[in-house]
N, CA, C and O atoms as CSV, one atom per row, in Angstrom:
chain,resi,resn,atom,element,x,y,z
A,1,GLN,N,N,-4.362,-20.017,4.467
A,1,GLN,CA,C,-4.540,-18.167,3.785
A,1,GLN,C,C,-3.832,-17.120,3.541
A,1,GLN,O,O,-3.125,-16.543,4.367
A,2,VAL,N,N,-4.037,-16.711,1.986
A,2,VAL,CA,C,-3.135,-15.500,2.029
A,2,VAL,C,C,-3.578,-14.109,2.700
A,2,VAL,O,O,-4.558,-13.870,1.994
A,3,GLN,N,N,-3.532,-13.489,3.221
A,3,GLN,CA,C,-3.482,-12.380,4.256
A,3,GLN,C,C,-2.494,-11.100,4.113
A,3,GLN,O,O,-1.285,-11.266,4.272
A,4,LEU,N,N,-2.874,-10.190,3.897
A,4,LEU,CA,C,-2.171,-9.019,4.025
A,4,LEU,C,C,-2.392,-8.234,5.372
A,4,LEU,O,O,-3.442,-8.252,6.014
A,5,VAL,N,N,-1.438,-7.656,5.652
A,5,VAL,CA,C,-1.477,-7.424,7.119
A,5,VAL,C,C,-0.478,-5.540,7.481
A,5,VAL,O,O,0.641,-5.286,7.925
A,6,GLU,N,N,-1.418,-4.824,7.088
A,6,GLU,CA,C,-0.381,-3.455,7.316
A,6,GLU,C,C,-0.250,-2.561,8.506
A,6,GLU,O,O,-0.986,-2.483,9.490
A,7,SER,N,N,0.884,-1.878,8.200
A,7,SER,CA,C,1.183,-1.073,9.804
A,7,SER,C,C,1.776,0.052,9.599
A,7,SER,O,O,2.674,0.296,8.794
A,8,GLY,N,N,1.083,0.983,10.598
A,8,GLY,CA,C,2.695,2.329,10.281
A,8,GLY,C,C,2.136,3.997,10.311
A,8,GLY,O,O,2.666,5.108,10.310
A,9,GLY,N,N,0.622,3.391,10.339
A,9,GLY,CA,C,-0.565,4.149,10.153
A,9,GLY,C,C,-0.694,5.616,11.621
A,9,GLY,O,O,-0.193,5.196,12.663
A,10,GLY,N,N,-1.123,6.750,11.720
A,10,GLY,CA,C,-1.029,7.297,12.933
A,10,GLY,C,C,-1.395,8.701,12.563
A,10,GLY,O,O,-1.796,9.138,11.484
A,11,LEU,N,N,-1.184,9.263,13.615
A,11,LEU,CA,C,-1.531,10.903,13.395
A,11,LEU,C,C,-0.415,11.413,13.136
A,11,LEU,O,O,0.562,10.795,13.559
A,12,VAL,N,N,-0.152,12.827,12.284
A,12,VAL,CA,C,1.342,13.538,12.006
A,12,VAL,C,C,0.927,15.041,11.773
A,12,VAL,O,O,-0.175,15.394,11.353
A,13,GLN,N,N,1.546,15.533,11.972
A,13,GLN,CA,C,0.827,16.950,11.821
A,13,GLN,C,C,1.479,17.663,9.920
A,13,GLN,O,O,2.443,17.239,9.283
A,14,PRO,N,N,0.907,18.331,9.688
A,14,PRO,CA,C,1.276,18.558,8.183
A,14,PRO,C,C,2.968,18.739,8.061
A,14,PRO,O,O,3.526,19.213,9.051
A,15,GLY,N,N,3.691,18.426,7.040
A,15,GLY,CA,C,5.145,18.447,6.732
A,15,GLY,C,C,5.792,17.622,7.637
A,15,GLY,O,O,7.014,17.765,7.675
A,16,GLY,N,N,5.087,16.433,8.702
A,16,GLY,CA,C,5.967,15.575,8.661
A,16,GLY,C,C,5.616,14.166,7.794
A,16,GLY,O,O,5.032,14.119,6.711
A,17,SER,N,N,6.092,13.135,8.511
A,17,SER,CA,C,6.683,11.644,7.644
A,17,SER,C,C,6.053,10.721,8.063
A,17,SER,O,O,5.488,10.913,9.140
A,18,LEU,N,N,5.902,9.446,7.436
A,18,LEU,CA,C,5.288,8.186,8.129
A,18,LEU,C,C,5.665,7.156,7.198
A,18,LEU,O,O,6.103,7.474,6.093
A,19,ARG,N,N,5.535,5.940,7.543
A,19,ARG,CA,C,6.008,4.648,6.730
A,19,ARG,C,C,4.957,3.495,6.799
A,19,ARG,O,O,4.611,2.770,7.731
A,20,LEU,N,N,4.627,3.563,5.692
A,20,LEU,CA,C,3.180,2.217,5.851
A,20,LEU,C,C,4.474,0.956,5.576
A,20,LEU,O,O,5.592,1.320,5.210
A,21,SER,N,N,4.144,-0.563,5.808
A,21,SER,CA,C,4.541,-1.481,5.613
A,21,SER,C,C,3.405,-2.492,5.184
A,21,SER,O,O,2.369,-1.843,5.334
A,22,CYS,N,N,3.098,-3.655,4.761
A,22,CYS,CA,C,2.682,-4.442,4.451
A,22,CYS,C,C,3.038,-5.846,4.136
A,22,CYS,O,O,3.634,-6.029,3.075
A,23,ALA,N,N,2.760,-6.894,4.908
A,23,ALA,CA,C,3.441,-7.801,4.439
A,23,ALA,C,C,1.854,-9.410,3.839
A,23,ALA,O,O,0.701,-9.664,4.188
A,24,ALA,N,N,2.697,-9.898,3.008
A,24,ALA,CA,C,2.008,-10.932,2.417
A,24,ALA,C,C,2.154,-12.333,3.140
A,24,ALA,O,O,3.208,-12.966,3.093
A,25,SER,N,N,1.008,-12.784,3.825
A,25,SER,CA,C,1.465,-14.386,4.330
A,25,SER,C,C,0.397,-15.580,3.637
A,25,SER,O,O,-0.624,-15.401,2.974
A,26,GLY,N,N,0.782,-16.318,3.886
A,26,GLY,CA,C,0.285,-17.909,3.263
A,26,GLY,C,C,0.933,-18.357,2.589
A,26,GLY,O,O,2.134,-18.095,2.662
A,27,SER,N,N,0.475,-19.183,1.683
A,27,SER,CA,C,0.983,-19.955,0.851
A,27,SER,C,C,0.622,-19.433,-1.089
A,27,SER,O,O,-0.263,-19.688,-1.905
A,28,ILE,N,N,2.067,-18.503,-1.075
A,28,ILE,CA,C,2.007,-17.916,-2.835
A,28,ILE,C,C,3.066,-18.442,-3.233
A,28,ILE,O,O,4.109,-18.886,-2.752
A,29,SER,N,N,2.506,-18.280,-4.388
A,29,SER,CA,C,4.222,-19.041,-5.645
A,29,SER,C,C,4.468,-17.682,-5.958
A,29,SER,O,O,5.680,-17.477,-5.886
A,30,ARG,N,N,3.687,-16.428,-6.349
A,30,ARG,CA,C,4.304,-15.245,-7.330
A,30,ARG,C,C,3.437,-14.506,-7.092
A,30,ARG,O,O,2.231,-14.732,-7.194
A,31,ILE,N,N,4.112,-13.255,-6.646
A,31,ILE,CA,C,3.317,-11.541,-6.148
A,31,ILE,C,C,3.310,-11.179,-7.682
A,31,ILE,O,O,4.392,-11.530,-8.152
A,32,TYR,N,N,2.721,-10.765,-8.381
A,32,TYR,CA,C,2.829,-9.787,-8.940
A,32,TYR,C,C,3.262,-8.219,-9.230
A,32,TYR,O,O,4.364,-7.714,-9.445
A,33,VAL,N,N,1.616,-7.527,-9.124
A,33,VAL,CA,C,1.946,-6.155,-8.993
A,33,VAL,C,C,1.526,-5.862,-7.170
A,33,VAL,O,O,0.737,-6.665,-6.671
A,34,MET,N,N,2.038,-4.814,-6.348
A,34,MET,CA,C,1.864,-4.504,-5.594
A,34,MET,C,C,1.563,-3.059,-5.327
A,34,MET,O,O,2.253,-2.178,-5.839
A,35,GLY,N,N,0.721,-2.837,-4.672
A,35,GLY,CA,C,0.203,-1.670,-4.653
A,35,GLY,C,C,-0.575,-0.447,-3.080
A,35,GLY,O,O,-0.465,-0.865,-1.928
A,36,TRP,N,N,-0.922,0.251,-3.218
A,36,TRP,CA,C,-0.928,0.940,-2.279
A,36,TRP,C,C,-3.007,2.235,-2.429
A,36,TRP,O,O,-2.979,3.461,-2.325
A,37,TYR,N,N,-3.726,1.806,-2.554
A,37,TYR,CA,C,-5.009,2.546,-2.258
A,37,TYR,C,C,-5.233,3.547,-0.929
A,37,TYR,O,O,-4.635,3.592,0.146
A,38,ARG,N,N,-6.413,4.373,-1.495
A,38,ARG,CA,C,-6.030,5.250,-0.088
A,38,ARG,C,C,-8.421,5.550,-0.415
A,38,ARG,O,O,-9.243,5.427,-1.324
A,39,GLN,N,N,-8.375,5.940,0.985
A,39,GLN,CA,C,-9.616,6.169,0.814
A,39,GLN,C,C,-10.518,7.865,1.825
A,39,GLN,O,O,-11.070,7.786,2.922
A,40,ALA,N,N,-10.430,8.623,1.331
A,40,ALA,CA,C,-11.159,9.436,2.160
A,40,ALA,C,C,-12.656,9.167,2.864
A,40,ALA,O,O,-13.283,8.172,2.501
A,41,PRO,N,N,-13.085,9.847,3.630
A,41,PRO,CA,C,-14.595,9.814,3.831
A,41,PRO,C,C,-15.458,10.702,2.957
A,41,PRO,O,O,-15.422,11.905,2.699
A,42,GLY,N,N,-16.570,9.293,2.437
A,42,GLY,CA,C,-17.004,10.436,1.272
A,42,GLY,C,C,-16.783,10.502,0.526
A,42,GLY,O,O,-17.463,11.202,-0.225
A,43,LYS,N,N,-15.453,9.733,-0.024
A,43,LYS,CA,C,-15.372,9.308,-1.162
A,43,LYS,C,C,-14.650,8.565,-1.916
A,43,LYS,O,O,-13.657,9.282,-2.039
A,44,GLN,N,N,-14.447,7.657,-2.495
A,44,GLN,CA,C,-13.883,6.939,-3.343
A,44,GLN,C,C,-12.759,6.460,-3.467
A,44,GLN,O,O,-11.836,7.133,-3.925
A,45,ARG,N,N,-12.598,5.042,-3.035
A,45,ARG,CA,C,-11.085,4.793,-3.282
A,45,ARG,C,C,-10.265,4.984,-4.331
A,45,ARG,O,O,-10.627,4.884,-5.503
A,46,GLU,N,N,-9.129,5.265,-3.953
A,46,GLU,CA,C,-7.956,5.253,-5.035
A,46,GLU,C,C,-6.690,5.098,-5.295
A,46,GLU,O,O,-6.225,5.420,-4.202
A,47,LEU,N,N,-5.659,4.799,-6.047
A,47,LEU,CA,C,-4.836,4.823,-6.647
A,47,LEU,C,C,-3.814,5.634,-5.982
A,47,LEU,O,O,-3.798,6.861,-6.073
A,48,VAL,N,N,-2.663,4.719,-5.079
A,48,VAL,CA,C,-2.132,6.323,-4.500
A,48,VAL,C,C,-0.651,5.444,-5.609
A,48,VAL,O,O,-0.167,5.989,-6.601
A,49,ALA,N,N,-0.402,4.649,-5.306
A,49,ALA,CA,C,0.911,3.999,-6.022
A,49,ALA,C,C,1.497,2.748,-6.168
A,49,ALA,O,O,1.796,2.025,-5.218
A,50,THR,N,N,1.762,2.330,-7.984
A,50,THR,CA,C,1.635,0.432,-7.437
A,50,THR,C,C,3.350,0.264,-7.690
A,50,THR,O,O,4.158,1.188,-7.780
A,51,ILE,N,N,3.617,-1.163,-7.771
A,51,ILE,CA,C,4.788,-1.637,-8.075
A,51,ILE,C,C,4.685,-2.857,-8.437
A,51,ILE,O,O,3.972,-3.726,-7.935
A,52,ASN,N,N,5.604,-2.957,-9.569
A,52,ASN,CA,C,4.978,-4.575,-10.923
A,52,ASN,C,C,6.699,-5.200,-10.323
A,52,ASN,O,O,7.647,-4.589,-9.831
A,53,SER,N,N,6.472,-6.784,-10.684
A,53,SER,CA,C,7.544,-7.124,-9.488
A,53,SER,C,C,9.074,-7.277,-10.764
A,53,SER,O,O,9.802,-8.263,-10.878
A,54,SER,N,N,9.184,-5.727,-11.697
A,54,SER,CA,C,10.412,-5.934,-11.967
A,54,SER,C,C,10.856,-4.011,-11.650
A,54,SER,O,O,11.643,-3.287,-12.259
A,55,GLY,N,N,10.027,-3.740,-10.557
A,55,GLY,CA,C,9.773,-2.583,-9.944
A,55,GLY,C,C,9.770,-1.492,-10.449
A,55,GLY,O,O,10.393,-0.475,-10.141
A,56,ARG,N,N,8.616,-1.811,-11.738
A,56,ARG,CA,C,8.415,-0.492,-12.466
A,56,ARG,C,C,7.297,0.508,-11.320
A,56,ARG,O,O,6.331,-0.150,-10.932
A,57,THR,N,N,7.339,1.453,-10.974
A,57,THR,CA,C,6.387,2.080,-10.416
A,57,THR,C,C,5.389,3.348,-10.463
A,57,THR,O,O,5.857,4.469,-10.662
A,58,ASN,N,N,4.249,3.185,-10.309
A,58,ASN,CA,C,3.412,4.104,-10.555
A,58,ASN,C,C,2.885,4.860,-9.751
A,58,ASN,O,O,2.223,4.328,-8.859
A,59,TYR,N,N,2.984,6.257,-9.780
A,59,TYR,CA,C,2.285,7.598,-8.750
A,59,TYR,C,C,0.985,8.224,-8.884
A,59,TYR,O,O,0.999,8.473,-10.090
A,60,LYS,N,N,0.132,8.546,-8.555
A,60,LYS,CA,C,-0.639,9.306,-7.798
A,60,LYS,C,C,-0.331,10.641,-8.853
A,60,LYS,O,O,-1.514,10.794,-8.548
A,61,ASP,N,N,-0.061,11.403,-9.487
A,61,ASP,CA,C,-0.194,12.751,-9.584
A,61,ASP,C,C,0.692,13.567,-8.264
A,61,ASP,O,O,1.892,13.826,-8.173
A,62,SER,N,N,-0.428,13.828,-7.339
A,62,SER,CA,C,-0.156,14.686,-6.736
A,62,SER,C,C,0.327,14.526,-5.114
A,62,SER,O,O,0.170,15.146,-4.062
A,63,VAL,N,N,1.181,13.002,-5.699
A,63,VAL,CA,C,2.405,12.308,-4.390
A,63,VAL,C,C,3.314,11.562,-5.200
A,63,VAL,O,O,4.058,10.619,-4.928
A,64,LYS,N,N,3.050,12.301,-6.438
A,64,LYS,CA,C,4.391,11.648,-6.933
A,64,LYS,C,C,6.202,12.675,-6.417
A,64,LYS,O,O,7.280,12.193,-6.764
A,65,ASP,N,N,6.151,13.602,-5.858
A,65,ASP,CA,C,7.389,13.537,-5.316
A,65,ASP,C,C,7.351,14.440,-3.875
A,65,ASP,O,O,7.822,15.532,-3.558
A,66,ARG,N,N,6.288,13.087,-2.943
A,66,ARG,CA,C,6.432,13.491,-2.008
A,66,ARG,C,C,6.680,11.582,-1.746
A,66,ARG,O,O,7.754,11.328,-1.201
A,67,PHE,N,N,6.129,10.807,-1.959
A,67,PHE,CA,C,6.175,9.447,-1.953
A,67,PHE,C,C,6.875,8.527,-2.534
A,67,PHE,O,O,6.876,8.312,-3.747
A,68,THR,N,N,7.637,7.814,-1.534
A,68,THR,CA,C,8.372,6.837,-2.532
A,68,THR,C,C,7.687,5.196,-2.010
A,68,THR,O,O,7.462,4.883,-0.841
A,69,ILE,N,N,7.468,4.368,-3.172
A,69,ILE,CA,C,6.976,2.975,-3.137
A,69,ILE,C,C,8.066,1.835,-2.796
A,69,ILE,O,O,9.166,2.357,-2.979
A,70,SER,N,N,8.164,1.003,-2.536
A,70,SER,CA,C,9.519,-0.056,-2.876
A,70,SER,C,C,8.446,-1.308,-2.120
A,70,SER,O,O,7.323,-1.251,-1.619
A,71,ARG,N,N,9.597,-2.586,-2.376
A,71,ARG,CA,C,8.898,-3.794,-2.270
A,71,ARG,C,C,10.483,-4.736,-1.683
A,71,ARG,O,O,11.633,-4.400,-1.965
A,72,ASP,N,N,10.177,-5.639,-1.042
A,72,ASP,CA,C,11.163,-6.951,-1.096
A,72,ASP,C,C,10.671,-8.193,-1.129
A,72,ASP,O,O,10.380,-8.905,-0.168
A,73,ASP,N,N,10.610,-8.367,-1.976
A,73,ASP,CA,C,10.448,-9.938,-2.227
A,73,ASP,C,C,10.683,-10.904,-1.443
A,73,ASP,O,O,9.902,-11.849,-1.327
A,74,ALA,N,N,11.740,-10.808,-0.826
A,74,ALA,CA,C,12.399,-11.864,0.057
A,74,ALA,C,C,10.905,-11.808,1.346
A,74,ALA,O,O,10.623,-12.832,1.969
A,75,LYS,N,N,10.282,-10.776,1.515
A,75,LYS,CA,C,9.940,-10.671,2.579
A,75,LYS,C,C,8.181,-10.985,2.278
A,75,LYS,O,O,7.457,-11.291,3.225
A,76,ASN,N,N,7.696,-10.878,1.020
A,76,ASN,CA,C,6.172,-10.791,0.322
A,76,ASN,C,C,5.690,-9.191,1.105
A,76,ASN,O,O,4.558,-8.815,1.408
A,77,ALA,N,N,6.705,-8.645,1.234
A,77,ALA,CA,C,6.355,-6.567,1.471
A,77,ALA,C,C,6.492,-5.990,0.566
A,77,ALA,O,O,7.200,-6.354,-0.374
A,78,VAL,N,N,5.662,-4.634,0.632
A,78,VAL,CA,C,5.972,-3.320,0.207
A,78,VAL,C,C,5.727,-2.791,0.956
A,78,VAL,O,O,5.116,-3.197,1.944
A,79,TYR,N,N,6.247,-1.314,0.689
A,79,TYR,CA,C,6.599,-0.283,1.298
A,79,TYR,C,C,6.027,0.629,0.856
A,79,TYR,O,O,5.448,0.344,-0.192
A,80,LEU,N,N,5.845,2.225,1.366
A,80,LEU,CA,C,5.552,3.226,1.350
A,80,LEU,C,C,5.572,4.819,2.366
A,80,LEU,O,O,4.941,5.321,3.296
A,81,GLN,N,N,6.950,5.204,1.300
A,81,GLN,CA,C,7.298,6.136,2.187
A,81,GLN,C,C,6.813,7.101,2.007
A,81,GLN,O,O,6.843,7.592,0.879
A,82,MET,N,N,6.145,7.770,3.121
A,82,MET,CA,C,5.031,9.271,3.279
A,82,MET,C,C,5.814,10.565,3.676
A,82,MET,O,O,5.895,10.957,4.840
A,83,ASN,N,N,6.476,11.297,2.424
A,83,ASN,CA,C,7.526,12.695,3.045
A,83,ASN,C,C,6.292,13.992,2.674
A,83,ASN,O,O,5.461,13.963,1.765
A,84,ASN,N,N,6.469,14.880,3.511
A,84,ASN,CA,C,5.839,16.568,3.549
A,84,ASN,C,C,4.162,16.410,3.477
A,84,ASN,O,O,3.472,16.821,2.545
A,85,LEU,N,N,3.759,15.843,4.463
A,85,LEU,CA,C,2.249,15.164,4.066
A,85,LEU,C,C,1.552,16.458,4.542
A,85,LEU,O,O,1.993,17.346,5.272
A,86,LYS,N,N,0.026,16.300,3.777
A,86,LYS,CA,C,-0.516,17.471,3.595
A,86,LYS,C,C,-2.027,17.089,4.547
A,86,LYS,O,O,-2.609,16.006,4.491
A,87,PRO,N,N,-2.254,17.730,5.005
A,87,PRO,CA,C,-4.416,16.851,5.248
A,87,PRO,C,C,-5.192,17.178,4.123
A,87,PRO,O,O,-6.302,17.606,4.440
A,88,GLU,N,N,-5.018,17.131,3.141
A,88,GLU,CA,C,-5.565,16.168,2.178
A,88,GLU,C,C,-5.070,14.841,2.142
A,88,GLU,O,O,-6.079,14.137,2.116
A,89,ASP,N,N,-4.417,14.369,2.131
A,89,ASP,CA,C,-3.535,13.080,3.168
A,89,ASP,C,C,-4.052,11.987,3.582
A,89,ASP,O,O,-3.829,10.814,3.283
A,90,THR,N,N,-5.145,12.729,4.681
A,90,THR,CA,C,-5.257,12.205,5.274
A,90,THR,C,C,-6.374,10.870,4.737
A,90,THR,O,O,-7.164,11.249,3.872
A,91,ALA,N,N,-6.508,9.395,5.152
A,91,ALA,CA,C,-6.926,8.507,4.503
A,91,ALA,C,C,-7.101,7.318,5.114
A,91,ALA,O,O,-6.257,7.240,6.006
A,92,VAL,N,N,-7.843,6.257,5.076
A,92,VAL,CA,C,-7.538,4.884,5.144
A,92,VAL,C,C,-6.812,4.517,3.920
A,92,VAL,O,O,-7.192,4.782,2.779
A,93,TYR,N,N,-5.668,3.843,4.262
A,93,TYR,CA,C,-4.894,3.730,3.022
A,93,TYR,C,C,-4.557,1.688,3.175
A,93,TYR,O,O,-4.333,1.005,4.174
A,94,TYR,N,N,-4.663,1.335,1.814
A,94,TYR,CA,C,-4.649,-0.452,1.981
A,94,TYR,C,C,-3.876,-0.677,0.895
A,94,TYR,O,O,-3.752,-0.171,-0.220
A,95,CYS,N,N,-3.258,-1.804,1.666
A,95,CYS,CA,C,-2.384,-2.390,0.920
A,95,CYS,C,C,-3.157,-3.426,-0.285
A,95,CYS,O,O,-4.211,-3.972,0.039
A,96,ASN,N,N,-2.678,-3.621,-1.434
A,96,ASN,CA,C,-2.809,-4.850,-2.886
A,96,ASN,C,C,-2.282,-5.545,-3.239
A,96,ASN,O,O,-1.133,-5.203,-3.518
A,97,ALA,N,N,-2.516,-6.472,-3.409
A,97,ALA,CA,C,-0.771,-7.164,-3.937
A,97,ALA,C,C,-2.040,-8.174,-4.888
A,97,ALA,O,O,-3.201,-8.420,-4.562
A,98,ASP,N,N,-1.372,-8.543,-5.975
A,98,ASP,CA,C,-1.849,-9.560,-7.593
A,98,ASP,C,C,-1.142,-10.110,-7.212
A,98,ASP,O,O,0.020,-9.710,-7.136
A,99,LEU,N,N,-1.595,-11.456,-6.737
A,99,LEU,CA,C,-0.324,-12.857,-6.662
A,99,LEU,C,C,-1.055,-14.233,-7.045
A,99,LEU,O,O,-2.170,-14.274,-7.565
A,100,GLN,N,N,-0.624,-14.856,-6.864
A,100,GLN,CA,C,-1.068,-16.052,-7.319
A,100,GLN,C,C,-0.613,-17.129,-5.530
A,100,GLN,O,O,0.572,-17.319,-5.256
A,101,GLY,N,N,-1.427,-17.515,-4.852
A,101,GLY,CA,C,-1.758,-18.412,-3.722
A,101,GLY,C,C,-2.663,-19.702,-3.984
A,101,GLY,O,O,-3.520,-19.663,-4.866
A,102,ALA,N,N,-2.455,-20.887,-3.179
A,102,ALA,CA,C,-3.352,-21.182,-2.981
A,102,ALA,C,C,-4.449,-21.658,-2.448
A,102,ALA,O,O,-4.879,-22.811,-2.493
A,103,ASP,N,N,-5.193,-20.084,-1.588
A,103,ASP,CA,C,-6.467,-20.496,-1.752
A,103,ASP,C,C,-7.180,-20.203,-2.895
A,103,ASP,O,O,-8.405,-20.323,-2.901
A,104,THR,N,N,-6.599,-19.853,-3.807
A,104,THR,CA,C,-7.895,-19.538,-5.434
A,104,THR,C,C,-7.258,-20.560,-6.344
A,104,THR,O,O,-7.322,-20.525,-7.572
A,105,GLY,N,N,-6.558,-21.590,-5.532
A,105,GLY,CA,C,-5.881,-22.623,-6.883
A,105,GLY,C,C,-4.421,-22.240,-7.547
A,105,GLY,O,O,-3.891,-22.969,-8.386
A,106,TRP,N,N,-3.793,-20.927,-7.043
A,106,TRP,CA,C,-2.875,-20.715,-7.811
A,106,TRP,C,C,-3.043,-19.636,-9.019
A,106,TRP,O,O,-2.161,-19.102,-9.692
A,107,THR,N,N,-4.445,-19.489,-9.077
A,107,THR,CA,C,-4.940,-18.267,-10.329
A,107,THR,C,C,-4.781,-17.172,-9.834
A,107,THR,O,O,-4.744,-17.194,-8.604
A,108,ARG,N,N,-4.594,-15.529,-10.627
A,108,ARG,CA,C,-4.072,-15.332,-9.877
A,108,ARG,C,C,-5.401,-14.192,-9.245
A,108,ARG,O,O,-6.543,-14.487,-9.598
A,109,TYR,N,N,-5.272,-13.266,-8.577
A,109,TYR,CA,C,-5.964,-13.092,-7.788
A,109,TYR,C,C,-5.855,-11.714,-6.700
A,109,TYR,O,O,-4.999,-11.769,-5.817
A,110,ASP,N,N,-6.830,-10.380,-6.812
A,110,ASP,CA,C,-6.432,-9.438,-6.047
A,110,ASP,C,C,-6.466,-9.352,-4.777
A,110,ASP,O,O,-7.648,-9.298,-4.437
A,111,TYR,N,N,-5.688,-9.306,-3.779
A,111,TYR,CA,C,-5.976,-9.420,-2.469
A,111,TYR,C,C,-5.375,-8.068,-1.773
A,111,TYR,O,O,-4.314,-7.487,-2.003
A,112,TRP,N,N,-6.738,-7.673,-0.555
A,112,TRP,CA,C,-6.719,-6.202,0.102
A,112,TRP,C,C,-6.335,-6.481,1.648
A,112,TRP,O,O,-6.940,-7.189,2.453
A,113,GLY,N,N,-5.175,-5.733,1.832
A,113,GLY,CA,C,-5.396,-5.358,3.761
A,113,GLY,C,C,-6.433,-5.028,4.455
A,113,GLY,O,O,-7.574,-5.333,4.109
A,114,GLN,N,N,-6.154,-4.368,5.516
A,114,GLN,CA,C,-7.644,-4.281,6.344
A,114,GLN,C,C,-7.528,-2.366,6.671
A,114,GLN,O,O,-8.382,-1.600,7.117
A,115,GLY,N,N,-6.315,-2.151,6.289
A,115,GLY,CA,C,-6.560,-1.178,5.744
A,115,GLY,C,C,-5.871,0.163,7.325
A,115,GLY,O,O,-6.474,0.252,8.395
A,116,THR,N,N,-4.998,0.715,7.099
A,116,THR,CA,C,-4.457,1.402,8.325
A,116,THR,C,C,-4.499,3.027,7.993
A,116,THR,O,O,-4.123,3.456,6.902
A,117,GLN,N,N,-5.015,3.915,9.088
A,117,GLN,CA,C,-5.574,5.384,8.985
A,117,GLN,C,C,-4.181,5.661,9.482
A,117,GLN,O,O,-3.376,5.129,10.246
A,118,VAL,N,N,-4.266,6.973,8.537
A,118,VAL,CA,C,-3.643,7.833,8.102
A,118,VAL,C,C,-3.779,9.070,8.448
A,118,VAL,O,O,-4.282,9.476,7.400
A,119,THR,N,N,-3.701,10.224,9.287
A,119,THR,CA,C,-4.408,11.478,9.840
A,119,THR,C,C,-3.278,12.059,9.807
A,119,THR,O,O,-2.191,11.578,10.128
A,120,VAL,N,N,-3.655,13.784,9.167
A,120,VAL,CA,C,-2.587,14.445,8.531
A,120,VAL,C,C,-3.406,15.961,9.826
A,120,VAL,O,O,-4.595,16.078,10.123
A,121,SER,N,N,-2.687,16.505,10.112
A,121,SER,CA,C,-3.552,17.091,11.350
A,121,SER,C,C,-2.667,17.982,12.492
A,121,SER,O,O,-1.948,17.284,13.207
A,122,SER,N,N,-2.638,19.353,12.730
A,122,SER,CA,C,-1.772,19.961,13.307
A,122,SER,C,C,-2.846,20.237,14.511
A,122,SER,O,O,-2.509,20.885,15.502
């Protein structure tokens, strides 16, 4: 069974840094796009950053100069380095992967992690 497991969330002061990690496990033949989304209380889930299999990245405007997404295909993993964090970055962060796995008969499907809380507060 394909699973995405996130780690690295926590409480940090404004201006601080955190690094989120997400690893995909299970029978996987190919991973296309990996990304991070977030959802703050009372708000809709929004895209933070994505990276495709060629390494092309896409960022939400408000995080472009502060966050960096990367991936390690040997580990089926994606990372989000978050610097200069602001209170408005507080949210549950979700890992996402567009991949082909045995679960769906090798058809492309979107998988989600369980989420990790990031709280930016003094």
